[in-house]
Backbone of each chain as ProteinMPNN parsed JSONL, in Angstrom:
{"seq_chain_A": "XXXXXXXXXXXXXXXXXXXXXXXXXXXXXXXXXXXXXXXXXXXXXXXXXXXXXXXXXXXXXXXXXXXXXXXXXXXXXXXXXXXXXXXXXXXXXXXXXXXXXXXXXXXXXXXXXXXXXXXXX", "coords_chain_A": {"N_chain_A": [[90.488, -55.681, 129.058], [91.857, -52.552, 129.521], [95.079, -52.616, 130.379], [97.972, -51.072, 132.872], [101.375, -51.023, 132.942], [104.082, -50.284, 134.811], [107.652, -49.11, 134.602], [110.869, -48.569, 134.856], [114.51, -47.071, 136.823], [114.766, -49.06, 139.255], [116.475, -48.339, 141.921], [117.544, -45.183, 142.26], [120.226, -42.425, 142.536], [120.965, -40.152, 145.446], [120.141, -36.314, 144.347], [119.7, -37.178, 141.952], [117.62, -37.671, 139.247], [114.878, -39.252, 138.89], [113.149, -41.251, 136.991], [110.658, -42.313, 135.091], [108.837, -44.533, 133.175], [105.241, -45.728, 132.429], [103.832, -47.982, 130.217], [100.62, -48.26, 128.05], [98.873, -50.864, 127.495], [96.242, -52.711, 125.778], [94.455, -50.879, 125.198], [93.606, -47.671, 124.027], [95.726, -44.764, 124.677], [94.664, -42.42, 123.942], [92.12, -39.492, 124.596], [92.116, -39.576, 127.325], [92.73, -38.548, 131.1], [96.757, -39.168, 132.397], [97.215, -40.37, 135.441], [100.179, -39.936, 138.079], [101.173, -41.497, 140.894], [102.311, -41.715, 144.263], [103.275, -43.753, 147.018], [104.573, -43.678, 150.308], [106.751, -45.683, 151.967], [104.748, -47.723, 154.268], [103.13, -45.626, 154.473], [100.314, -43.129, 153.614], [98.531, -42.494, 150.31], [100.195, -40.488, 147.062], [99.166, -37.732, 144.684], [101.108, -37.287, 142.519], [100.721, -35.672, 139.864], [99.143, -34.932, 136.529], [99.268, -35.935, 132.989], [97.29, -34.697, 130.336], [96.115, -36.745, 127.429], [96.923, -34.835, 124.63], [98.823, -33.248, 125.88], [99.212, -31.694, 127.421], [99.424, -30.767, 130.86], [98.767, -30.736, 135.021], [100.182, -30.74, 138.049], [101.035, -31.938, 141.278], [100.951, -29.0, 143.675], [102.921, -29.45, 145.768], [105.176, -30.7, 144.462], [105.361, -29.324, 141.809], [108.085, -28.023, 141.229], [110.183, -29.756, 140.796], [108.811, -31.558, 138.914], [108.303, -33.619, 136.364], [105.978, -34.733, 133.756], [105.194, -36.226, 130.732], [103.595, -37.244, 127.358], [103.569, -39.434, 124.812], [102.06, -40.535, 122.151], [102.345, -41.865, 120.566], [103.478, -44.073, 121.206], [102.1, -45.081, 123.162], [102.607, -44.754, 126.008], [103.401, -42.516, 129.036], [105.357, -40.68, 130.54], [106.577, -40.169, 133.926], [109.163, -37.775, 135.334], [111.019, -37.036, 138.315], [113.12, -34.7, 139.579], [116.538, -33.674, 141.194], [116.086, -35.691, 143.923], [115.525, -36.535, 146.519], [115.537, -39.242, 149.68], [113.044, -39.168, 150.973], [111.564, -39.582, 148.459], [111.572, -41.921, 148.084], [109.782, -44.25, 147.28], [106.993, -46.363, 146.88], [105.907, -46.359, 143.218], [102.67, -45.182, 141.275], [100.788, -45.757, 138.431], [98.041, -44.605, 136.763], [95.094, -44.267, 134.984], [92.365, -42.013, 134.305], [90.129, -39.565, 135.069], [89.221, -37.635, 134.513], [86.797, -35.074, 134.777], [85.135, -35.889, 133.141], [81.837, -36.698, 132.065], [81.263, -35.174, 134.279], [82.475, -36.394, 136.623], [85.642, -37.346, 139.14], [88.092, -39.489, 139.049], [89.974, -42.262, 139.83], [90.283, -45.202, 137.584], [91.933, -47.201, 136.707], [94.712, -48.726, 137.533], [98.245, -48.589, 137.412], [100.449, -52.053, 138.289], [102.072, -51.286, 140.26], [105.635, -49.965, 141.004], [109.04, -50.416, 143.335], [111.041, -47.765, 144.215], [113.549, -46.241, 145.2], [115.328, -44.24, 146.641], [119.073, -43.557, 147.219], [122.46, -43.729, 148.047]], "CA_chain_A": [[90.69, -54.409, 129.176], [93.014, -51.545, 129.852], [96.183, -53.039, 131.263], [99.095, -50.162, 132.937], [103.084, -51.079, 133.446], [105.084, -49.257, 135.305], [108.688, -49.38, 134.322], [112.234, -47.993, 135.584], [115.157, -48.379, 137.751], [114.682, -49.511, 141.195], [117.365, -47.22, 142.809], [118.35, -43.77, 142.119], [120.828, -42.018, 143.752], [120.17, -39.208, 145.791], [120.143, -35.315, 143.902], [119.464, -37.271, 140.247], [116.19, -37.487, 138.261], [113.775, -40.537, 139.336], [112.763, -41.437, 135.104], [109.708, -43.789, 135.275], [108.059, -45.079, 132.33], [104.435, -46.005, 132.349], [102.328, -48.267, 129.245], [99.588, -48.374, 128.302], [98.528, -51.793, 126.944], [94.428, -53.244, 125.319], [93.56, -49.46, 124.758], [94.665, -46.448, 123.543], [95.918, -43.56, 125.701], [93.908, -41.116, 123.948], [91.008, -39.082, 124.974], [92.029, -39.567, 128.933], [94.267, -37.476, 131.873], [97.055, -40.005, 133.041], [98.642, -40.17, 136.402], [101.271, -40.404, 138.487], [100.977, -41.506, 142.999], [103.084, -42.492, 144.884], [102.972, -44.103, 148.337], [106.313, -43.986, 150.578], [106.503, -47.191, 153.047], [103.717, -47.397, 155.148], [102.017, -44.087, 154.307], [99.139, -42.941, 152.272], [98.975, -42.126, 148.723], [100.787, -38.829, 147.341], [99.321, -37.356, 143.975], [102.496, -36.893, 142.117], [100.337, -34.909, 138.754], [98.757, -36.32, 134.911], [98.956, -35.309, 131.877], [96.409, -35.214, 129.068], [96.7, -37.073, 126.079], [96.685, -33.842, 123.948], [100.306, -33.452, 126.355], [98.888, -30.431, 128.933], [99.754, -31.311, 132.418], [98.48, -30.196, 136.37], [101.063, -31.079, 139.227], [100.7, -31.356, 143.026], [101.906, -27.95, 144.168], [104.166, -29.373, 146.482], [106.633, -30.815, 143.986], [105.723, -28.248, 140.932], [109.013, -27.124, 140.815], [110.554, -30.698, 140.641], [108.066, -32.868, 138.454], [107.469, -33.226, 134.107], [104.867, -35.925, 133.479], [104.764, -36.38, 129.673], [103.065, -38.312, 127.207], [104.29, -40.406, 124.015], [101.169, -41.416, 122.074], [102.792, -43.023, 119.74], [103.958, -45.372, 122.327], [101.353, -45.508, 123.74], [103.721, -44.45, 127.271], [103.768, -41.567, 129.375], [105.912, -40.555, 131.369], [107.647, -39.083, 135.204], [110.917, -37.283, 135.616], [111.31, -36.368, 138.777], [114.712, -34.245, 139.679], [116.82, -33.709, 142.624], [115.747, -36.622, 144.772], [116.436, -37.282, 148.037], [115.326, -40.301, 150.2], [112.001, -38.802, 151.18], [111.61, -39.627, 147.528], [111.787, -43.488, 148.253], [108.259, -44.725, 147.622], [105.789, -46.999, 145.164], [104.644, -45.2, 141.989], [101.469, -46.418, 140.741], [100.318, -45.059, 137.161], [96.803, -44.058, 136.834], [93.747, -43.858, 134.14], [91.755, -40.586, 135.666], [88.611, -39.591, 134.772], [88.763, -36.132, 135.296], [85.655, -34.372, 133.932], [84.269, -37.166, 132.653], [80.36, -36.821, 133.125], [81.952, -34.302, 135.645], [83.264, -36.972, 137.77], [86.895, -37.163, 138.855], [88.323, -40.804, 139.939], [91.256, -43.274, 139.049], [89.914, -46.179, 137.509], [93.342, -48.148, 136.272], [95.978, -48.548, 137.756], [99.491, -50.125, 137.524], [100.617, -53.024, 140.323], [103.474, -50.527, 141.213], [107.402, -50.015, 141.307], [109.742, -49.4, 143.843], [112.232, -46.177, 143.866], [114.463, -46.246, 146.472], [117.125, -43.281, 146.765], [120.296, -43.878, 148.554], [124.076, -43.792, 147.195]], "C_chain_A": [[91.946, -53.71, 129.265], [93.935, -52.277, 131.296], [97.857, -51.346, 131.609], [100.114, -50.85, 133.74], [103.675, -49.689, 133.518], [106.641, -49.482, 135.231], [109.949, -48.305, 134.392], [113.54, -48.201, 136.188], [114.76, -48.172, 139.141], [115.249, -48.644, 142.279], [117.772, -46.273, 142.348], [119.044, -42.615, 143.186], [120.532, -40.231, 144.276], [120.882, -37.395, 144.74], [119.706, -35.877, 142.189], [117.987, -37.542, 139.812], [115.933, -38.644, 138.207], [113.605, -39.909, 137.281], [111.951, -42.778, 135.694], [108.797, -43.055, 133.903], [106.767, -46.003, 132.711], [103.937, -46.617, 130.377], [101.755, -48.585, 129.111], [99.283, -49.844, 127.061], [96.311, -52.406, 127.016], [94.11, -51.964, 125.39], [94.266, -47.867, 124.615], [94.494, -45.115, 124.759], [94.547, -42.216, 125.151], [92.655, -41.026, 124.219], [90.949, -39.415, 127.278], [93.374, -38.993, 129.587], [95.096, -39.594, 132.143], [97.929, -39.924, 134.515], [99.581, -40.449, 136.756], [100.879, -40.229, 139.822], [101.445, -42.039, 142.746], [103.154, -42.802, 147.099], [104.614, -44.736, 148.765], [105.911, -44.945, 151.198], [105.573, -46.579, 153.651], [103.133, -46.252, 154.969], [101.162, -44.241, 153.819], [100.11, -42.52, 150.988], [99.174, -40.502, 148.539], [100.49, -38.386, 145.868], [100.118, -36.87, 143.594], [101.582, -35.646, 140.77], [100.181, -35.559, 137.814], [98.938, -35.226, 134.147], [97.591, -36.17, 130.773], [96.644, -35.887, 128.077], [97.249, -36.152, 125.13], [98.56, -33.693, 124.814], [99.659, -32.127, 127.616], [98.647, -31.111, 129.969], [98.747, -30.226, 133.605], [99.474, -31.013, 136.913], [100.645, -31.069, 140.624], [101.338, -30.386, 143.672], [103.295, -28.177, 144.647], [105.261, -30.185, 145.476], [106.478, -30.883, 142.352], [106.887, -28.489, 140.395], [109.994, -28.249, 140.321], [110.224, -31.815, 139.136], [108.153, -31.986, 136.603], [107.075, -34.674, 134.223], [104.516, -35.516, 131.71], [104.081, -37.475, 128.899], [103.714, -38.929, 125.516], [103.002, -40.812, 123.21], [101.631, -42.696, 120.828], [103.228, -44.503, 120.027], [102.897, -45.655, 123.184], [101.665, -45.387, 125.344], [103.197, -42.746, 127.619], [104.632, -41.716, 130.691], [106.216, -39.973, 132.979], [109.057, -39.134, 135.273], [110.625, -36.431, 136.474], [112.982, -35.651, 139.48], [115.472, -34.015, 141.573], [115.873, -34.231, 144.062], [115.986, -36.501, 145.518], [116.069, -38.731, 148.233], [113.922, -40.327, 150.893], [111.213, -39.254, 149.668], [111.196, -41.128, 147.07], [110.29, -43.57, 148.393], [107.84, -46.079, 146.346], [105.46, -46.299, 144.458], [104.165, -46.093, 141.359], [101.243, -45.045, 139.408], [99.373, -45.41, 137.384], [95.97, -43.607, 135.463], [92.814, -43.267, 135.351], [90.971, -40.318, 134.567], [88.456, -38.398, 135.508], [88.206, -34.994, 134.301], [84.961, -35.009, 133.0], [83.239, -37.704, 132.998], [80.781, -36.095, 133.797], [82.36, -35.221, 136.791], [84.569, -37.169, 137.32], [87.353, -38.293, 140.12], [89.133, -41.536, 139.265], [91.195, -44.596, 138.813], [90.885, -47.528, 137.162], [94.214, -48.008, 136.366], [97.514, -49.713, 137.658], [99.322, -50.889, 138.777], [101.894, -52.208, 140.841], [104.741, -50.819, 141.027], [107.897, -49.158, 141.709], [110.907, -48.682, 143.667], [112.56, -46.413, 145.338], [115.51, -45.39, 146.205], [117.969, -43.423, 147.738], [121.495, -44.236, 147.355], [124.401, -45.086, 147.868]], "O_chain_A": [[93.017, -54.289, 129.085], [93.692, -52.415, 132.495], [98.501, -50.827, 130.698], [99.937, -51.221, 134.9], [103.76, -48.654, 132.858], [106.931, -50.308, 136.096], [109.792, -47.191, 133.893], [113.926, -49.37, 136.205], [114.522, -47.187, 139.839], [114.657, -48.297, 143.301], [118.807, -46.568, 141.75], [118.591, -42.124, 144.22], [120.019, -39.345, 143.592], [122.088, -37.383, 144.492], [119.434, -35.048, 141.321], [117.283, -37.509, 140.82], [116.662, -39.334, 137.494], [113.81, -38.868, 136.656], [112.299, -43.753, 136.361], [108.35, -41.938, 133.643], [107.05, -47.048, 133.297], [103.763, -45.802, 129.471], [101.576, -49.578, 129.816], [99.519, -49.69, 125.863], [95.495, -52.425, 127.937], [92.971, -51.953, 125.857], [95.235, -47.288, 125.106], [93.534, -44.71, 125.415], [93.84, -41.456, 125.812], [91.924, -42.016, 124.195], [90.039, -39.417, 128.107], [94.51, -38.908, 129.122], [94.522, -40.683, 132.113], [99.076, -39.491, 134.62], [100.228, -41.232, 136.061], [100.342, -39.179, 140.174], [101.544, -42.767, 141.758], [103.067, -42.027, 148.052], [105.403, -45.525, 148.246], [104.717, -45.234, 151.112], [105.392, -45.363, 153.715], [102.317, -46.11, 155.88], [100.878, -45.37, 153.419], [101.293, -42.336, 150.703], [98.739, -39.581, 149.229], [101.554, -38.529, 145.267], [100.295, -35.761, 144.098], [102.048, -34.517, 140.925], [100.734, -36.656, 137.732], [98.842, -34.026, 134.402], [97.184, -37.309, 130.547], [97.749, -35.572, 127.636], [98.264, -36.631, 124.624], [99.485, -34.121, 124.125], [100.101, -32.127, 128.764], [97.772, -31.973, 130.051], [98.149, -29.216, 133.233], [99.712, -32.054, 136.3], [99.918, -30.175, 141.057], [102.333, -30.726, 144.312], [104.352, -27.629, 144.335], [106.388, -30.21, 145.972], [106.969, -31.745, 141.622], [106.989, -29.049, 139.303], [110.731, -27.874, 139.409], [111.008, -32.548, 138.532], [108.114, -30.896, 136.032], [107.755, -35.584, 134.699], [103.701, -34.636, 131.435], [103.898, -38.555, 129.46], [104.797, -38.359, 125.384], [102.657, -41.857, 123.761], [101.317, -43.836, 120.485], [103.292, -45.561, 119.401], [102.981, -46.616, 123.949], [100.855, -46.011, 126.029], [102.754, -41.953, 126.79], [104.599, -42.575, 131.572], [105.81, -38.812, 132.947], [109.864, -40.064, 135.275], [110.145, -35.336, 136.183], [113.865, -36.448, 139.798], [114.977, -34.18, 142.688], [115.25, -33.565, 144.889], [117.179, -36.199, 145.534], [116.181, -39.505, 147.283], [113.565, -41.396, 151.389], [109.992, -39.25, 149.83], [110.654, -41.446, 146.012], [109.645, -43.111, 149.335], [108.376, -46.453, 145.304], [104.66, -45.432, 144.809], [104.567, -47.182, 140.952], [101.474, -43.839, 139.487], [99.253, -46.406, 138.098], [96.291, -42.541, 134.937], [92.563, -43.603, 136.508], [91.094, -40.726, 133.412], [87.894, -38.125, 136.569], [88.769, -34.308, 133.448], [84.243, -34.498, 132.14], [83.123, -38.662, 133.762], [80.577, -36.834, 134.76], [82.567, -34.719, 137.896], [84.971, -37.223, 136.158], [87.2, -38.246, 141.34], [89.057, -41.502, 138.036], [91.842, -45.346, 139.545], [90.527, -48.688, 137.365], [94.883, -47.306, 135.607], [97.718, -50.921, 137.771], [98.625, -50.724, 139.778], [102.586, -52.588, 141.785], [105.026, -52.006, 140.871], [107.866, -47.963, 141.414], [111.764, -49.103, 142.89], [111.866, -46.704, 146.313], [116.516, -45.753, 145.595], [117.695, -43.42, 148.938], [121.429, -44.778, 146.251], [125.474, -45.646, 147.644]]}, "seq_chain_B": "XXXXXXXXXXXXXXXXXXXXXXXXXXXXXXXXXXXXXXXXXXXXXXXXXXXXXXXXXXXXXXXXXXXXXXXXXXXXXXXXXXXXXXXXXXXXXXXXXXXXXXXXXXXXX", "coords_chain_B": {"N_chain_B": [[93.226, -25.464, 150.697], [91.877, -28.396, 150.57], [91.429, -30.987, 153.265], [91.073, -34.377, 153.777], [89.795, -36.028, 156.469], [89.979, -38.902, 157.744], [88.41, -41.665, 159.957], [87.154, -44.211, 161.514], [90.901, -44.177, 162.353], [91.869, -46.915, 163.004], [89.592, -49.751, 162.584], [88.535, -52.063, 163.952], [86.736, -55.18, 163.509], [84.114, -58.136, 162.947], [83.683, -60.845, 160.614], [81.146, -60.77, 158.563], [80.487, -58.402, 159.823], [78.983, -54.763, 160.216], [81.032, -52.495, 157.974], [80.996, -48.884, 158.988], [82.923, -46.413, 157.466], [84.398, -43.38, 158.09], [84.676, -40.808, 155.721], [85.764, -37.241, 155.83], [85.608, -33.647, 154.919], [87.789, -30.402, 155.184], [86.295, -28.647, 153.787], [83.4, -27.897, 151.613], [82.267, -30.835, 149.593], [82.155, -31.202, 146.684], [80.149, -33.537, 145.462], [80.758, -34.979, 143.304], [83.211, -35.259, 142.982], [84.13, -37.017, 145.009], [85.618, -39.828, 145.55], [85.885, -43.134, 146.389], [88.756, -45.921, 147.222], [90.321, -49.79, 147.846], [92.91, -50.838, 149.142], [94.691, -53.568, 149.397], [97.571, -55.571, 151.076], [100.289, -54.958, 149.209], [99.464, -54.525, 147.14], [97.941, -52.754, 144.632], [96.053, -49.722, 144.787], [92.328, -49.89, 144.685], [89.533, -49.593, 142.882], [86.241, -48.476, 144.347], [84.347, -46.947, 144.745], [82.863, -44.333, 143.155], [81.798, -40.899, 142.525], [81.107, -40.264, 144.874], [78.754, -42.338, 145.302], [78.332, -44.132, 143.387], [79.198, -47.665, 142.155], [81.88, -48.797, 141.708], [82.876, -50.618, 138.519], [82.496, -53.994, 138.449], [82.478, -53.95, 141.573], [81.201, -55.449, 144.777], [77.17, -55.338, 145.915], [77.597, -54.737, 148.404], [79.086, -53.154, 149.353], [78.697, -49.642, 149.893], [78.335, -46.288, 149.044], [77.984, -42.998, 150.646], [76.816, -39.678, 151.015], [77.442, -35.843, 151.334], [78.251, -32.342, 150.98], [80.374, -31.61, 153.629], [80.862, -34.153, 154.542], [80.853, -37.574, 154.268], [80.788, -41.262, 152.941], [81.534, -44.453, 153.679], [80.227, -47.873, 153.575], [79.948, -51.112, 154.2], [78.593, -53.794, 153.999], [78.061, -56.45, 155.586], [80.637, -58.153, 156.236], [83.189, -59.705, 154.234], [85.756, -61.887, 154.35], [88.172, -61.153, 152.626], [87.564, -58.165, 152.359], [89.268, -57.002, 154.286], [91.168, -54.367, 154.309], [93.129, -51.685, 153.87], [91.802, -48.474, 153.422], [90.861, -45.571, 151.223], [90.205, -42.745, 151.058], [89.039, -39.877, 148.414], [89.672, -36.663, 147.151], [88.71, -34.116, 144.601], [90.562, -31.415, 143.512], [89.993, -29.357, 141.727], [92.5, -27.091, 140.281], [94.203, -27.445, 142.1], [94.217, -30.664, 141.996], [93.866, -33.925, 142.915], [94.056, -35.336, 146.097], [94.559, -37.381, 148.286], [92.39, -38.862, 151.499], [93.875, -40.315, 154.79], [93.511, -42.548, 155.916], [91.708, -45.308, 156.458], [92.22, -47.985, 158.222], [90.938, -51.654, 157.95], [90.874, -54.382, 159.998], [90.58, -57.859, 161.256], [88.973, -58.636, 163.805]], "CA_chain_B": [[93.544, -26.305, 150.51], [91.088, -29.313, 151.651], [91.698, -31.759, 153.706], [90.241, -35.317, 153.859], [89.957, -36.786, 157.742], [89.213, -40.004, 157.923], [87.955, -41.587, 160.764], [88.517, -44.404, 162.41], [92.138, -45.095, 161.897], [91.941, -48.214, 162.83], [88.594, -50.71, 162.879], [88.809, -53.965, 164.288], [85.648, -55.912, 163.26], [84.378, -59.666, 162.662], [83.574, -61.258, 158.99], [79.937, -60.59, 158.667], [79.453, -57.073, 160.743], [78.892, -54.303, 159.599], [81.883, -51.555, 158.038], [81.264, -48.169, 158.31], [84.123, -45.908, 157.386], [83.732, -42.308, 157.778], [85.73, -39.17, 155.371], [85.691, -35.149, 156.624], [86.468, -32.727, 154.308], [87.857, -29.726, 155.734], [85.478, -27.891, 153.181], [82.25, -28.61, 151.014], [83.294, -31.31, 148.027], [81.12, -31.856, 145.231], [79.518, -35.222, 145.216], [81.067, -35.749, 142.023], [84.821, -35.593, 143.123], [84.8, -37.91, 145.54], [86.029, -41.538, 145.221], [86.867, -44.474, 147.407], [89.753, -47.038, 147.15], [90.875, -49.838, 148.944], [94.346, -51.785, 149.035], [95.333, -54.58, 150.017], [99.482, -55.126, 151.135], [101.37, -55.541, 148.82], [99.025, -54.348, 145.619], [97.84, -51.357, 143.854], [94.751, -49.605, 144.683], [91.543, -50.619, 143.708], [88.678, -47.875, 143.071], [85.314, -48.755, 144.622], [82.81, -45.977, 144.85], [82.874, -42.726, 142.512], [81.05, -39.698, 142.763], [80.329, -40.352, 146.237], [77.451, -42.949, 146.036], [78.165, -44.743, 142.112], [79.907, -48.209, 142.523], [83.3, -49.138, 140.201], [82.139, -52.052, 137.833], [82.645, -55.15, 139.645], [81.929, -54.136, 142.82], [79.936, -56.008, 144.851], [76.94, -54.448, 146.206], [78.08, -54.845, 149.91], [79.285, -52.168, 149.216], [78.003, -48.614, 149.632], [79.176, -44.429, 149.484], [77.35, -41.76, 150.401], [76.959, -38.416, 152.242], [77.423, -34.784, 150.437], [79.069, -31.709, 151.665], [81.989, -32.188, 154.103], [80.694, -35.467, 155.267], [80.902, -38.942, 153.625], [80.685, -42.489, 154.557], [82.08, -45.695, 152.909], [79.451, -48.83, 154.192], [80.106, -52.58, 154.042], [77.004, -54.407, 154.918], [78.409, -57.687, 155.473], [82.129, -57.739, 156.262], [83.418, -60.722, 154.35], [87.538, -61.909, 154.557], [88.665, -60.229, 151.384], [87.556, -57.244, 152.859], [89.842, -56.477, 154.967], [92.064, -54.088, 153.773], [93.092, -50.016, 154.132], [90.08, -47.777, 152.535], [91.224, -44.387, 150.886], [89.162, -41.156, 150.233], [89.981, -39.321, 147.416], [89.002, -35.519, 145.852], [89.364, -33.374, 143.61], [90.777, -29.918, 143.875], [90.548, -28.054, 140.872], [93.922, -26.42, 139.762], [95.09, -28.39, 143.22], [94.774, -31.832, 141.532], [93.838, -34.702, 143.594], [94.258, -35.607, 147.045], [93.4, -38.859, 149.583], [92.475, -39.355, 153.331], [95.539, -40.769, 154.973], [93.323, -44.068, 155.012], [91.372, -46.098, 157.755], [92.555, -49.891, 157.95], [89.893, -52.433, 158.43], [91.541, -55.494, 160.52], [90.209, -58.773, 161.517], [88.738, -58.325, 165.333]], "C_chain_B": [[92.915, -27.05, 151.122], [91.541, -30.288, 151.802], [90.7, -32.796, 153.75], [90.844, -35.674, 155.966], [89.304, -37.974, 157.564], [89.385, -41.096, 159.225], [87.259, -43.073, 160.402], [89.956, -44.33, 161.887], [92.202, -46.198, 161.704], [90.248, -49.26, 163.251], [88.86, -51.794, 163.007], [87.22, -54.248, 164.704], [85.543, -57.422, 162.561], [83.632, -59.774, 161.481], [81.815, -60.913, 159.571], [78.717, -59.529, 159.249], [79.982, -56.084, 159.634], [80.004, -53.388, 159.944], [81.372, -50.014, 158.039], [82.277, -46.937, 158.359], [83.895, -44.273, 156.985], [85.557, -40.896, 156.676], [85.222, -37.893, 155.197], [86.011, -34.7, 155.947], [86.967, -31.287, 154.949], [86.699, -28.339, 155.222], [84.471, -28.117, 152.748], [83.475, -28.875, 149.824], [82.064, -31.517, 147.245], [80.865, -33.248, 145.511], [80.346, -36.093, 144.444], [82.757, -35.81, 141.94], [85.334, -35.736, 144.882], [84.924, -39.266, 145.357], [85.92, -42.201, 146.845], [87.908, -45.392, 146.55], [90.165, -47.961, 148.171], [91.862, -50.591, 147.777], [94.437, -52.156, 149.881], [96.773, -55.062, 150.203], [99.682, -55.506, 150.123], [100.69, -55.02, 146.474], [98.403, -52.406, 145.439], [95.943, -51.012, 144.824], [94.0, -49.703, 144.452], [90.228, -49.478, 143.817], [87.243, -48.613, 143.131], [84.168, -48.117, 144.515], [83.496, -44.535, 143.56], [81.945, -42.13, 142.836], [79.999, -39.79, 143.902], [79.808, -42.007, 146.473], [77.762, -44.061, 144.341], [79.293, -45.978, 142.164], [80.847, -48.794, 141.179], [82.396, -50.426, 139.885], [82.916, -53.275, 138.476], [82.621, -55.266, 140.678], [80.678, -54.907, 143.838], [79.214, -55.363, 145.593], [76.622, -54.297, 147.542], [78.592, -53.581, 150.437], [78.862, -50.889, 148.574], [78.621, -47.104, 150.003], [77.891, -43.623, 149.466], [77.739, -40.467, 151.506], [76.745, -36.921, 151.004], [78.204, -33.65, 151.543], [80.463, -31.659, 151.885], [81.673, -34.349, 154.321], [80.458, -36.531, 154.592], [81.021, -40.394, 154.041], [80.705, -42.994, 153.526], [80.797, -46.717, 153.84], [79.875, -50.452, 153.624], [78.954, -53.217, 154.874], [77.575, -56.122, 155.543], [80.108, -57.7, 154.892], [82.624, -59.552, 155.072], [85.068, -60.911, 154.238], [87.769, -61.173, 153.996], [88.661, -58.427, 151.882], [88.288, -56.063, 153.62], [91.483, -55.978, 154.477], [92.256, -52.437, 154.338], [92.082, -49.818, 153.419], [90.985, -46.182, 152.639], [90.178, -43.526, 150.601], [89.609, -40.615, 149.544], [88.859, -37.626, 147.107], [89.493, -35.291, 144.956], [88.689, -32.346, 144.238], [90.871, -29.111, 142.945], [92.247, -28.226, 140.411], [94.906, -27.385, 140.535], [95.652, -29.473, 142.723], [94.019, -32.945, 142.624], [94.223, -34.568, 144.921], [94.091, -36.35, 147.874], [93.302, -38.359, 151.278], [94.314, -39.997, 153.639], [95.057, -42.101, 155.508], [92.552, -44.75, 156.491], [91.659, -47.656, 156.928], [91.791, -50.431, 158.611], [90.693, -53.653, 158.663], [90.506, -56.448, 161.266], [90.456, -58.106, 163.257], [89.123, -59.811, 165.564]], "O_chain_B": [[92.986, -26.87, 152.338], [92.125, -30.834, 150.866], [89.521, -32.443, 153.767], [91.959, -35.54, 156.472], [88.116, -38.029, 157.243], [90.549, -41.379, 159.508], [86.833, -43.26, 159.262], [90.001, -44.484, 160.666], [92.493, -46.713, 160.625], [89.974, -49.313, 164.45], [89.426, -52.502, 162.174], [86.603, -53.833, 165.685], [86.426, -57.912, 161.857], [82.885, -58.831, 161.221], [81.441, -60.85, 160.742], [77.489, -59.46, 159.304], [80.792, -56.211, 158.715], [80.338, -53.135, 161.102], [81.26, -49.667, 156.863], [82.409, -46.459, 159.485], [83.387, -43.894, 155.93], [86.695, -40.506, 156.936], [84.302, -37.593, 154.435], [87.18, -35.055, 155.793], [85.916, -30.922, 155.476], [86.352, -27.387, 155.921], [84.002, -28.914, 153.561], [84.463, -28.306, 149.359], [81.076, -32.158, 147.603], [81.815, -33.963, 145.831], [80.64, -37.278, 144.598], [83.405, -36.307, 141.019], [86.15, -35.179, 145.617], [83.927, -39.781, 144.852], [85.896, -41.748, 147.989], [87.814, -45.518, 145.329], [90.418, -47.505, 149.286], [91.83, -50.832, 146.57], [94.369, -51.652, 151.002], [97.345, -54.893, 149.126], [99.228, -56.63, 149.905], [101.157, -55.128, 145.34], [98.543, -51.344, 146.046], [95.081, -51.781, 145.25], [94.173, -49.734, 143.233], [90.075, -48.684, 144.745], [86.935, -49.313, 142.166], [83.097, -48.651, 144.225], [84.646, -44.106, 143.467], [81.087, -42.714, 143.497], [78.789, -39.572, 143.979], [80.189, -42.757, 147.372], [77.007, -45.027, 144.447], [80.439, -45.53, 142.222], [80.503, -49.1, 140.037], [81.578, -51.032, 140.578], [84.038, -53.148, 138.966], [82.702, -56.391, 141.171], [79.472, -54.874, 143.595], [79.859, -54.571, 146.28], [75.551, -53.809, 147.903], [78.547, -53.106, 151.572], [78.666, -50.729, 147.37], [79.244, -46.839, 151.03], [77.02, -43.572, 148.597], [78.574, -40.359, 152.404], [76.022, -36.997, 150.01], [78.642, -33.971, 152.648], [81.408, -31.653, 151.096], [82.357, -35.363, 154.184], [79.35, -36.341, 154.091], [81.287, -40.749, 155.189], [80.201, -42.532, 152.503], [80.444, -46.179, 154.889], [80.062, -50.63, 152.421], [78.6, -53.109, 156.048], [76.589, -56.706, 155.995], [80.625, -57.437, 153.806], [82.099, -60.563, 155.539], [85.658, -59.856, 154.001], [87.703, -60.084, 154.566], [89.61, -57.656, 151.745], [88.11, -54.845, 153.645], [92.508, -56.641, 154.32], [91.496, -52.038, 155.22], [91.46, -50.698, 152.825], [91.556, -45.721, 153.628], [89.299, -43.821, 149.791], [90.832, -40.569, 149.673], [87.643, -37.585, 146.92], [90.435, -35.854, 144.397], [87.646, -32.105, 144.846], [91.646, -28.158, 143.024], [92.932, -29.24, 140.274], [95.915, -27.943, 140.103], [96.863, -29.693, 142.718], [93.386, -32.211, 143.383], [94.86, -33.528, 145.085], [93.134, -35.97, 148.548], [94.053, -37.658, 151.957], [95.368, -40.054, 153.006], [95.944, -42.943, 155.648], [93.091, -44.512, 157.572], [91.469, -48.168, 155.825], [91.638, -50.081, 159.781], [91.26, -54.108, 157.67], [89.595, -55.896, 161.883], [91.388, -57.497, 163.783], [89.138, -60.274, 166.704]]}, "name": "protein", "num_of_chains": 2, "seq": "XXXXXXXXXXXXXXXXXXXXXXXXXXXXXXXXXXXXXXXXXXXXXXXXXXXXXXXXXXXXXXXXXXXXXXXXXXXXXXXXXXXXXXXXXXXXXXXXXXXXXXXXXXXXXXXXXXXXXXXXXXXXXXXXXXXXXXXXXXXXXXXXXXXXXXXXXXXXXXXXXXXXXXXXXXXXXXXXXXXXXXXXXXXXXXXXXXXXXXXXXXXXXXXXXXXXXXXXXXXXXXXXXXXXXX"}
């Protein structure tokens, strides 16, 4: 079955850009939406945004000015870039397959295990 | 912006008891837009319920979802030891994307 794996630096300096990649295995990235979600330590889930396999995107309005999500179908990967990070961006970052409008249903059915990103100098 | 309020914040029950978790939306939400997730410590969330009442693949039938409009409920009929976790509801908000409730922690009494 489909598996997702996040990868990227675990430590990012303040004001720099956080970059993560999610690799999709045992399945195709085509015909789905792909989300990034984060969870600050001890807190709840915060949806960052998603990309459709065609490249179209939707972002959380609260992060929109700093977020870019892109897809590389040739590598079966999608990526997150979050600019001008601060300590408030320290979190576990998850990628997830998203059913957005499939049979008029909306949910995230396959998740990666998550990767911890700490923003600190 | 639609806000999801989950209650209670913490629920203390014993194995074998029934758990009823609430998710209330600040405005009416289509049932198709409502999902529930379970998260255990150190793990990613797992989809339990989508479309307010449909169980995801592999989810035991002791988990059930119900509700419409602004009030949704996740019921666990008889708690098993592995059910103690944090539960989140989620809704789809169109061009604003997805939002989650703050979660209910289900703990062993």
